[in-house]
PDB file of N, CA, C and O in Angstrom:
ATOM      1  N   MET A   1      69.583  18.264 106.947  1.00  0.00           N
ATOM      2  CA  MET A   1      71.040  18.230 106.869  1.00  0.00           C
ATOM      3  C   MET A   1      71.638  19.439 107.571  1.00  0.00           C
ATOM      4  O   MET A   1      71.264  20.578 107.292  1.00  0.00           O
ATOM      5  N   GLU A   2      72.559  19.187 108.473  1.00  0.00           N
ATOM      6  CA  GLU A   2      73.235  20.312 109.106  1.00  0.00           C
ATOM      7  C   GLU A   2      74.268  20.882 108.151  1.00  0.00           C
ATOM      8  O   GLU A   2      74.927  20.160 107.402  1.00  0.00           O
ATOM      9  N   GLN A   3      74.387  22.216 108.205  1.00  0.00           N
ATOM     10  CA  GLN A   3      75.384  22.854 107.334  1.00  0.00           C
ATOM     11  C   GLN A   3      76.741  22.835 108.033  1.00  0.00           C
ATOM     12  O   GLN A   3      76.877  23.296 109.166  1.00  0.00           O
ATOM     13  N   LEU A   4      77.733  22.299 107.342  1.00  0.00           N
ATOM     14  CA  LEU A   4      79.074  22.275 107.912  1.00  0.00           C
ATOM     15  C   LEU A   4      79.655  23.676 107.909  1.00  0.00           C
ATOM     16  O   LEU A   4      79.387  24.457 106.996  1.00  0.00           O
ATOM     17  N   PRO A   5      80.451  24.006 108.926  1.00  0.00           N
ATOM     18  CA  PRO A   5      81.089  25.336 108.917  1.00  0.00           C
ATOM     19  C   PRO A   5      82.012  25.469 107.714  1.00  0.00           C
ATOM     20  O   PRO A   5      82.665  24.515 107.289  1.00  0.00           O
ATOM     21  N   GLN A   6      82.041  26.676 107.185  1.00  0.00           N
ATOM     22  CA  GLN A   6      82.857  26.922 105.987  1.00  0.00           C
ATOM     23  C   GLN A   6      84.335  26.773 106.338  1.00  0.00           C
ATOM     24  O   GLN A   6      84.848  27.444 107.234  1.00  0.00           O
ATOM     25  N   THR A   7      85.001  25.888 105.619  1.00  0.00           N
ATOM     26  CA  THR A   7      86.428  25.704 105.883  1.00  0.00           C
ATOM     27  C   THR A   7      87.219  26.685 105.048  1.00  0.00           C
ATOM     28  O   THR A   7      86.803  27.088 103.961  1.00  0.00           O
ATOM     29  N   GLN A   8      88.352  27.056 105.572  1.00  0.00           N
ATOM     30  CA  GLN A   8      89.211  27.999 104.850  1.00  0.00           C
ATOM     31  C   GLN A   8      89.761  27.305 103.607  1.00  0.00           C
ATOM     32  O   GLN A   8      90.292  26.198 103.699  1.00  0.00           O
ATOM     33  N   PRO A   9      89.636  27.945 102.450  1.00  0.00           N
ATOM     34  CA  PRO A   9      90.182  27.325 101.233  1.00  0.00           C
ATOM     35  C   PRO A   9      91.702  27.233 101.307  1.00  0.00           C
ATOM     36  O   PRO A   9      92.352  27.927 102.088  1.00  0.00           O
ATOM     37  N   GLU A  10      92.245  26.356 100.471  1.00  0.00           N
ATOM     38  CA  GLU A  10      93.705  26.197 100.442  1.00  0.00           C
ATOM     39  C   GLU A  10      94.365  27.510 100.061  1.00  0.00           C
ATOM     40  O   GLU A  10      93.791  28.323  99.336  1.00  0.00           O
ATOM     41  N   GLU A  11      95.576  27.706 100.561  1.00  0.00           N
ATOM     42  CA  GLU A  11      96.316  28.924 100.213  1.00  0.00           C
ATOM     43  C   GLU A  11      96.546  28.963  98.709  1.00  0.00           C
ATOM     44  O   GLU A  11      96.918  27.955  98.109  1.00  0.00           O
ATOM     45  N   PRO A  12      96.329  30.115  98.103  1.00  0.00           N
ATOM     46  CA  PRO A  12      96.633  30.224  96.674  1.00  0.00           C
ATOM     47  C   PRO A  12      98.124  30.030  96.429  1.00  0.00           C
ATOM     48  O   PRO A  12      98.951  30.289  97.304  1.00  0.00           O
ATOM     49  N   LYS A  13      98.455  29.567  95.216  1.00  0.00           N
ATOM     50  CA  LYS A  13      99.862  29.283  94.936  1.00  0.00           C
ATOM     51  C   LYS A  13     100.689  30.561  94.946  1.00  0.00           C
ATOM     52  O   LYS A  13     101.882  30.527  95.250  1.00  0.00           O
ATOM     53  N   LYS A  14     100.065  31.683  94.617  1.00  0.00           N
ATOM     54  CA  LYS A  14     100.815  32.945  94.564  1.00  0.00           C
ATOM     55  C   LYS A  14     101.436  33.250  95.930  1.00  0.00           C
ATOM     56  O   LYS A  14     102.604  33.629  96.024  1.00  0.00           O
ATOM     57  N   ASN A  15     100.634  33.076  96.987  1.00  0.00           N
ATOM     58  CA  ASN A  15     101.137  33.398  98.320  1.00  0.00           C
ATOM     59  C   ASN A  15     102.302  32.502  98.711  1.00  0.00           C
ATOM     60  O   ASN A  15     103.314  32.983  99.220  1.00  0.00           O
ATOM     61  N   SER A  16     102.162  31.192  98.475  1.00  0.00           N
ATOM     62  CA  SER A  16     103.245  30.292  98.859  1.00  0.00           C
ATOM     63  C   SER A  16     104.500  30.605  98.048  1.00  0.00           C
ATOM     64  O   SER A  16     105.616  30.495  98.556  1.00  0.00           O
ATOM     65  N   LEU A  17     104.313  30.996  96.787  1.00  0.00           N
ATOM     66  CA  LEU A  17     105.474  31.340  95.970  1.00  0.00           C
ATOM     67  C   LEU A  17     106.150  32.586  96.538  1.00  0.00           C
ATOM     68  O   LEU A  17     107.376  32.648  96.630  1.00  0.00           O
ATOM     69  N   LEU A  18     105.338  33.584  96.921  1.00  0.00           N
ATOM     70  CA  LEU A  18     105.906  34.802  97.501  1.00  0.00           C
ATOM     71  C   LEU A  18     106.650  34.476  98.790  1.00  0.00           C
ATOM     72  O   LEU A  18     107.750  34.975  99.024  1.00  0.00           O
ATOM     73  N   GLU A  19     106.039  33.633  99.625  1.00  0.00           N
ATOM     74  CA  GLU A  19     106.703  33.260 100.876  1.00  0.00           C
ATOM     75  C   GLU A  19     108.019  32.561 100.578  1.00  0.00           C
ATOM     76  O   GLU A  19     109.015  32.785 101.266  1.00  0.00           O
ATOM     77  N   GLY A  20     108.025  31.711  99.551  1.00  0.00           N
ATOM     78  CA  GLY A  20     109.254  31.029  99.181  1.00  0.00           C
ATOM     79  C   GLY A  20     110.324  32.009  98.745  1.00  0.00           C
ATOM     80  O   GLY A  20     111.489  31.862  99.112  1.00  0.00           O
ATOM     81  N   VAL A  21     109.936  33.013  97.960  1.00  0.00           N
ATOM     82  CA  VAL A  21     110.910  34.009  97.498  1.00  0.00           C
ATOM     83  C   VAL A  21     111.443  34.794  98.689  1.00  0.00           C
ATOM     84  O   VAL A  21     112.647  35.023  98.801  1.00  0.00           O
ATOM     85  N   GLU A  22     110.538  35.207  99.582  1.00  0.00           N
ATOM     86  CA  GLU A  22     110.976  35.968 100.753  1.00  0.00           C
ATOM     87  C   GLU A  22     111.903  35.125 101.619  1.00  0.00           C
ATOM     88  O   GLU A  22     112.904  35.627 102.132  1.00  0.00           O
ATOM     89  N   PHE A  23     111.575  33.847 101.785  1.00  0.00           N
ATOM     90  CA  PHE A  23     112.431  32.972 102.586  1.00  0.00           C
ATOM     91  C   PHE A  23     113.783  32.800 101.908  1.00  0.00           C
ATOM     92  O   PHE A  23     114.817  32.746 102.574  1.00  0.00           O
ATOM     93  N   GLY A  24     113.769  32.716 100.582  1.00  0.00           N
ATOM     94  CA  GLY A  24     115.025  32.596  99.846  1.00  0.00           C
ATOM     95  C   GLY A  24     115.894  33.822 100.041  1.00  0.00           C
ATOM     96  O   GLY A  24     117.096  33.704 100.276  1.00  0.00           O
ATOM     97  N   MET A  25     115.288  35.009  99.946  1.00  0.00           N
ATOM     98  CA  MET A  25     116.058  36.237 100.149  1.00  0.00           C
ATOM     99  C   MET A  25     116.593  36.281 101.574  1.00  0.00           C
ATOM    100  O   MET A  25     117.744  36.659 101.797  1.00  0.00           O
ATOM    101  N   GLY A  26     115.764  35.898 102.535  1.00  0.00           N
ATOM    102  CA  GLY A  26     116.217  35.878 103.923  1.00  0.00           C
ATOM    103  C   GLY A  26     117.377  34.918 104.111  1.00  0.00           C
ATOM    104  O   GLY A  26     118.326  35.214 104.836  1.00  0.00           O
ATOM    105  N   GLY A  27     117.299  33.764 103.453  1.00  0.00           N
ATOM    106  CA  GLY A  27     118.397  32.807 103.539  1.00  0.00           C
ATOM    107  C   GLY A  27     119.678  33.366 102.964  1.00  0.00           C
ATOM    108  O   GLY A  27     120.759  33.154 103.511  1.00  0.00           O
ATOM    109  N   ILE A  28     119.554  34.092 101.841  1.00  0.00           N
ATOM    110  CA  ILE A  28     120.747  34.691 101.225  1.00  0.00           C
ATOM    111  C   ILE A  28     121.353  35.722 102.173  1.00  0.00           C
ATOM    112  O   ILE A  28     122.567  35.758 102.368  1.00  0.00           O
ATOM    113  N   VAL A  29     120.492  36.566 102.763  1.00  0.00           N
ATOM    114  CA  VAL A  29     120.986  37.604 103.682  1.00  0.00           C
ATOM    115  C   VAL A  29     121.669  36.956 104.887  1.00  0.00           C
ATOM    116  O   VAL A  29     122.742  37.387 105.309  1.00  0.00           O
ATOM    117  N   ILE A  30     121.035  35.914 105.436  1.00  0.00           N
ATOM    118  CA  ILE A  30     121.618  35.222 106.595  1.00  0.00           C
ATOM    119  C   ILE A  30     122.953  34.590 106.218  1.00  0.00           C
ATOM    120  O   ILE A  30     123.907  34.624 106.994  1.00  0.00           O
ATOM    121  N   GLY A  31     123.012  34.011 105.015  1.00  0.00           N
ATOM    122  CA  GLY A  31     124.256  33.389 104.567  1.00  0.00           C
ATOM    123  C   GLY A  31     125.382  34.392 104.437  1.00  0.00           C
ATOM    124  O   GLY A  31     126.500  34.142 104.889  1.00  0.00           O
ATOM    125  N   ILE A  32     125.089  35.540 103.814  1.00  0.00           N
ATOM    126  CA  ILE A  32     126.125  36.566 103.630  1.00  0.00           C
ATOM    127  C   ILE A  32     126.568  37.107 104.987  1.00  0.00           C
ATOM    128  O   ILE A  32     127.759  37.300 105.230  1.00  0.00           O
ATOM    129  N   THR A  33     125.591  37.350 105.872  1.00  0.00           N
ATOM    130  CA  THR A  33     125.925  37.866 107.203  1.00  0.00           C
ATOM    131  C   THR A  33     126.806  36.878 107.957  1.00  0.00           C
ATOM    132  O   THR A  33     127.795  37.265 108.579  1.00  0.00           O
ATOM    133  N   THR A  34     126.439  35.593 107.898  1.00  0.00           N
ATOM    134  CA  THR A  34     127.241  34.573 108.575  1.00  0.00           C
ATOM    135  C   THR A  34     128.643  34.522 107.998  1.00  0.00           C
ATOM    136  O   THR A  34     129.622  34.403 108.734  1.00  0.00           O
ATOM    137  N   PHE A  35     128.739  34.615 106.659  1.00  0.00           N
ATOM    138  CA  PHE A  35     130.041  34.570 105.999  1.00  0.00           C
ATOM    139  C   PHE A  35     130.917  35.735 106.460  1.00  0.00           C
ATOM    140  O   PHE A  35     132.085  35.542 106.795  1.00  0.00           O
ATOM    141  N   LEU A  36     130.349  36.947 106.476  1.00  0.00           N
ATOM    142  CA  LEU A  36     131.124  38.115 106.903  1.00  0.00           C
ATOM    143  C   LEU A  36     131.515  37.990 108.372  1.00  0.00           C
ATOM    144  O   LEU A  36     132.637  38.325 108.752  1.00  0.00           O
ATOM    145  N   LEU A  37     130.582  37.505 109.196  1.00  0.00           N
ATOM    146  CA  LEU A  37     130.879  37.338 110.620  1.00  0.00           C
ATOM    147  C   LEU A  37     132.033  36.353 110.808  1.00  0.00           C
ATOM    148  O   LEU A  37     132.929  36.586 111.619  1.00  0.00           O
ATOM    149  N   MET A  38     132.006  35.254 110.054  1.00  0.00           N
ATOM    150  CA  MET A  38     133.100  34.284 110.138  1.00  0.00           C
ATOM    151  C   MET A  38     134.420  34.921 109.724  1.00  0.00           C
ATOM    152  O   MET A  38     135.453  34.678 110.348  1.00  0.00           O
ATOM    153  N   LEU A  39     134.391  35.740 108.669  1.00  0.00           N
ATOM    154  CA  LEU A  39     135.619  36.403 108.223  1.00  0.00           C
ATOM    155  C   LEU A  39     136.200  37.256 109.344  1.00  0.00           C
ATOM    156  O   LEU A  39     137.398  37.205 109.621  1.00  0.00           O
ATOM    157  N   PHE A  40     135.329  38.048 109.991  1.00  0.00           N
ATOM    158  CA  PHE A  40     135.826  38.937 111.035  1.00  0.00           C
ATOM    159  C   PHE A  40     136.306  38.147 112.251  1.00  0.00           C
ATOM    160  O   PHE A  40     137.288  38.527 112.888  1.00  0.00           O
ATOM    161  N   VAL A  41     135.620  37.049 112.576  1.00  0.00           N
ATOM    162  CA  VAL A  41     136.048  36.230 113.717  1.00  0.00           C
ATOM    163  C   VAL A  41     137.402  35.598 113.423  1.00  0.00           C
ATOM    164  O   VAL A  41     138.293  35.607 114.273  1.00  0.00           O
ATOM    165  N   LEU A  42     137.559  35.045 112.206  1.00  0.00           N
ATOM    166  CA  LEU A  42     138.842  34.432 111.848  1.00  0.00           C
ATOM    167  C   LEU A  42     139.948  35.483 111.836  1.00  0.00           C
ATOM    168  O   LEU A  42     141.073  35.215 112.258  1.00  0.00           O
ATOM    169  N   ASN A  43     139.620  36.680 111.349  1.00  0.00           N
ATOM    170  CA  ASN A  43     140.613  37.747 111.324  1.00  0.00           C
ATOM    171  C   ASN A  43     140.988  38.155 112.747  1.00  0.00           C
ATOM    172  O   ASN A  43     142.147  38.459 113.031  1.00  0.00           O
ATOM    173  N   TYR A  44     139.987  38.158 113.645  1.00  0.00           N
ATOM    174  CA  TYR A  44     140.244  38.548 115.031  1.00  0.00           C
ATOM    175  C   TYR A  44     141.236  37.587 115.681  1.00  0.00           C
ATOM    176  O   TYR A  44     142.092  38.003 116.462  1.00  0.00           O
ATOM    177  N   PHE A  45     141.115  36.307 115.356  1.00  0.00           N
ATOM    178  CA  PHE A  45     142.027  35.317 115.935  1.00  0.00           C
ATOM    179  C   PHE A  45     143.262  35.111 115.065  1.00  0.00           C
ATOM    180  O   PHE A  45     144.032  34.174 115.279  1.00  0.00           O
ATOM    181  N   ASN A  46     143.450  35.998 114.075  1.00  0.00           N
ATOM    182  CA  ASN A  46     144.629  35.977 113.207  1.00  0.00           C
ATOM    183  C   ASN A  46     144.784  34.652 112.459  1.00  0.00           C
ATOM    184  O   ASN A  46     145.901  34.235 112.154  1.00  0.00           O
ATOM    185  N   ILE A  47     143.656  33.992 112.163  1.00  0.00           N
ATOM    186  CA  ILE A  47     143.724  32.764 111.363  1.00  0.00           C
ATOM    187  C   ILE A  47     143.892  33.154 109.892  1.00  0.00           C
ATOM    188  O   ILE A  47     144.704  32.580 109.167  1.00  0.00           O
ATOM    189  N   ILE A  48     143.102  34.145 109.477  1.00  0.00           N
ATOM    190  CA  ILE A  48     143.306  34.712 108.143  1.00  0.00           C
ATOM    191  C   ILE A  48     143.370  36.224 108.294  1.00  0.00           C
ATOM    192  O   ILE A  48     142.962  36.773 109.318  1.00  0.00           O
ATOM    193  N   SER A  49     143.879  36.885 107.277  1.00  0.00           N
ATOM    194  CA  SER A  49     143.918  38.343 107.296  1.00  0.00           C
ATOM    195  C   SER A  49     142.852  38.870 106.345  1.00  0.00           C
ATOM    196  O   SER A  49     142.709  38.373 105.228  1.00  0.00           O
ATOM    197  N   LEU A  50     142.103  39.879 106.790  1.00  0.00           N
ATOM    198  CA  LEU A  50     141.072  40.447 105.931  1.00  0.00           C
ATOM    199  C   LEU A  50     141.675  41.053 104.679  1.00  0.00           C
ATOM    200  O   LEU A  50     141.021  41.100 103.637  1.00  0.00           O
ATOM    201  N   SER A  51     142.907  41.513 104.764  1.00  0.00           N
ATOM    202  CA  SER A  51     143.529  42.133 103.597  1.00  0.00           C
ATOM    203  C   SER A  51     143.762  41.099 102.498  1.00  0.00           C
ATOM    204  O   SER A  51     143.905  41.459 101.330  1.00  0.00           O
ATOM    205  N   LEU A  52     143.801  39.811 102.866  1.00  0.00           N
ATOM    206  CA  LEU A  52     143.902  38.772 101.840  1.00  0.00           C
ATOM    207  C   LEU A  52     142.605  38.675 101.053  1.00  0.00           C
ATOM    208  O   LEU A  52     142.615  38.444  99.844  1.00  0.00           O
ATOM    209  N   VAL A  53     141.473  38.858 101.759  1.00  0.00           N
ATOM    210  CA  VAL A  53     140.178  38.697 101.109  1.00  0.00           C
ATOM    211  C   VAL A  53     139.766  39.989 100.410  1.00  0.00           C
ATOM    212  O   VAL A  53     139.302  39.957  99.270  1.00  0.00           O
ATOM    213  N   PHE A  54     139.931  41.111 101.076  1.00  0.00           N
ATOM    214  CA  PHE A  54     139.557  42.405 100.510  1.00  0.00           C
ATOM    215  C   PHE A  54     140.771  43.325 100.507  1.00  0.00           C
ATOM    216  O   PHE A  54     140.835  44.239 101.329  1.00  0.00           O
ATOM    217  N   PRO A  55     141.724  43.122  99.624  1.00  0.00           N
ATOM    218  CA  PRO A  55     142.945  43.939  99.681  1.00  0.00           C
ATOM    219  C   PRO A  55     142.670  45.416  99.425  1.00  0.00           C
ATOM    220  O   PRO A  55     143.353  46.281  99.975  1.00  0.00           O
ATOM    221  N   LYS A  56     141.656  45.714  98.578  1.00  0.00           N
ATOM    222  CA  LYS A  56     141.380  47.119  98.252  1.00  0.00           C
ATOM    223  C   LYS A  56     140.825  47.854  99.465  1.00  0.00           C
ATOM    224  O   LYS A  56     141.272  48.951  99.799  1.00  0.00           O
ATOM    225  N   TYR A  57     139.830  47.228 100.129  1.00  0.00           N
ATOM    226  CA  TYR A  57     139.103  47.941 101.173  1.00  0.00           C
ATOM    227  C   TYR A  57     139.834  47.891 102.505  1.00  0.00           C
ATOM    228  O   TYR A  57     139.782  48.846 103.280  1.00  0.00           O
ATOM    229  N   PHE A  58     140.521  46.773 102.778  1.00  0.00           N
ATOM    230  CA  PHE A  58     141.147  46.616 104.082  1.00  0.00           C
ATOM    231  C   PHE A  58     142.666  46.651 103.985  1.00  0.00           C
ATOM    232  O   PHE A  58     143.357  46.129 104.860  1.00  0.00           O
ATOM    233  N   GLY A  59     143.189  47.260 102.930  1.00  0.00           N
ATOM    234  CA  GLY A  59     144.626  47.321 102.769  1.00  0.00           C
ATOM    235  C   GLY A  59     145.288  48.145 103.861  1.00  0.00           C
ATOM    236  O   GLY A  59     146.467  47.953 104.159  1.00  0.00           O
ATOM    237  N   PHE A  60     144.526  49.073 104.467  1.00  0.00           N
ATOM    238  CA  PHE A  60     145.110  49.949 105.479  1.00  0.00           C
ATOM    239  C   PHE A  60     145.174  49.267 106.835  1.00  0.00           C
ATOM    240  O   PHE A  60     145.818  49.779 107.750  1.00  0.00           O
ATOM    241  N   LEU A  61     144.512  48.111 106.982  1.00  0.00           N
ATOM    242  CA  LEU A  61     144.539  47.431 108.268  1.00  0.00           C
ATOM    243  C   LEU A  61     145.891  46.756 108.465  1.00  0.00           C
ATOM    244  O   LEU A  61     146.486  46.292 107.492  1.00  0.00           O
ATOM    245  N   PRO A  62     146.389  46.689 109.689  1.00  0.00           N
ATOM    246  CA  PRO A  62     147.668  46.020 109.947  1.00  0.00           C
ATOM    247  C   PRO A  62     147.543  44.513 109.732  1.00  0.00           C
ATOM    248  O   PRO A  62     148.519  43.782 109.903  1.00  0.00           O
TER     249      PRO A  62
END
């Protein structure tokens, strides 16, 4: 009988769970970044004013 080459065992569940958590955090970061970018773009085109969204921090902006 020929010996079959050793196949790589399935990924442990811990690793896939960690990857899922990391991907989730990355998704949250991307979402927040996109949201802020949209706010600044809309503000740039005067569609909305940032002072409406953040009156405390951007109250000094015209």
